[in-house]
Phi, psi and omega in degrees: 000322187281174175284157175271137185266343181091006181287329189301125170072019182262141181285160179253011186281014184269357187300322189304325183271009173305132171245114180302143172269120185300138183090359182226129182292315188263337187265131188225162165240161178202124183286353173270352174240123167057037173064027176091357181301141172313121185234159173281127185308135177072016169226178168250022178271121180269157181310321188285327182292315180299318180297316179294332169301314182288330175288336174280001177099002170300135172272163177301321182298326179299309186300317184297312180297314183292320184241090185303332181281358181283115174295129186308319180280000188274348189292316174314319182287319170303311184291324180293338179289309177300323179288325175297321189277325176284348179273348181287143190293341190264007174262117174286144179271000000 
């Protein structure tokens, strides 16, 4: 049912290079993971991927069911991050 995250068959030993995104408990960056895109700690799920799932009509419950490594509490943080990024003056509409 859901979109593919690109997680399949990938090693998880990249966590040591995670850089927390200030102000966010679950969001990190890592140049070795998805080109440094913001991801959810301990996963290869990017913030943009979760937003795309929501845009495609997946519910919160669908995402949690489809991606078992998705931390339940991180969805609100992904939305808060998206709001903060799109609210910046340097983001063109």
